[in-house]
N, C-alpha and C positions, 0 to 999 in steps of 0.2 A: 815882490814875491813873498808869499806866506806859505805856511804849512798847516793843512787841515788834515790831521790823521796821517795817512800814508800818502796823501796827494799833495802836490805842489800846486799852487795857485799863482797865476800871473794876471796882473792887472793891465789891461791895454792902455795905451796912451789916451789921454783925455778921459771922457766919460763914455767910451764906446764899450758896450757889453759884448760878450761872445755871440749872443743872439742877434744883436744889431749887425755885428761884422759878418755873420753868416748870411743874413738877409741881403746885405750889400754884395757879398761874394756871389750869391745866386743871380743877382742882376748882371754882374760881370760874366758869370757863365752864359747867360742868354746873349749878351753882346758878343762874347768871344765865339759862341757857336755861329751866330749870324755872319760875323767877320770871316770865319774859316770857310763856311759853305759858300758865301759870295765870292771871296777871292779864289777859291778852288775852281768854281765854275767859269769865273772870268779867265783864269789861267788856262783852263782846258779849252775855252773857246778860242784862245790865242794860239793854241798848238802845244802848250805845256802838257806834261803828263803827271798823274798822281803817283807819288812815290810810296805811299802807304799801300801795301798789298790788300789789306782788308777793305780799305776805302775804295781802292781801284776796282776791286771785284764787285763791290756794291754798286758803284757807279756804272760799271760796264754792264751789269745785269739789270739794274732797276733805275738807273739815272738819279735824278734828284731825290726821289722817294727812297731809294736805297741808302743814299747818303744820310738823309734825315732819319731813317729807321736806325742806322748805325749810331748816330748821335743819341737818339732816344734810348737806345739799348744802354749806352754809356752812362747817360743821366739816370736811368732806372737802377743800374747797379749801385750807383752812388747813393741814391735814395734809400735802397734796400740795406745797404752797408751802414749808413749814417747812425741808425739807432744803437749800433754795436759800440760806438765811441761814448765816452763820457761827454756830458754836455759841453764843457768848455773846449773840447777838442773837435767838436763837430764842424767848425768852419773849415777844417782841412779838406773835407769832402768837395765842396765847390771850388776850393782853391786848386785841388788836384785835377779838377775837370778844366778850369778856366786857363791855367797856365800853359799846358801844352797846346790848346786851341788858340791862345794869343800868340805863342811862338809860331804855330803853323800859319796863322794869318799874316804875321810879319814876314815870314819866309815867302809866303805866296805873293805878298805885295812887292817884295824885293825882285823876285823872279819876273813878275809882271812888268816892273819898271825896266827890267833889263831887256825885255823884247819889244817894248813899246817905243 
């Protein structure tokens, strides 16, 4: 850890830069998004229900397109807010998108395994 003026700097393990970490996390966002959407629709086809009211409404009204629009909106909000952060802290944006979607995909997988 170092101090540059009023900001604290942290070096990541190894030679990973914040920019490289952010790029990696955007890949994780894409994979998490796909995992969440696929497991959601597999679960719905097995008779499970969507517990997120916003997603449930989007799916009921517009199906897969509604779900993808909801995800696209979330990614857009992240991309619009990203420049508001100092460069070293920008990886928090994709992490903030990926973590809930990974948790949702894991819960969906658990629920699917319970009914299969």
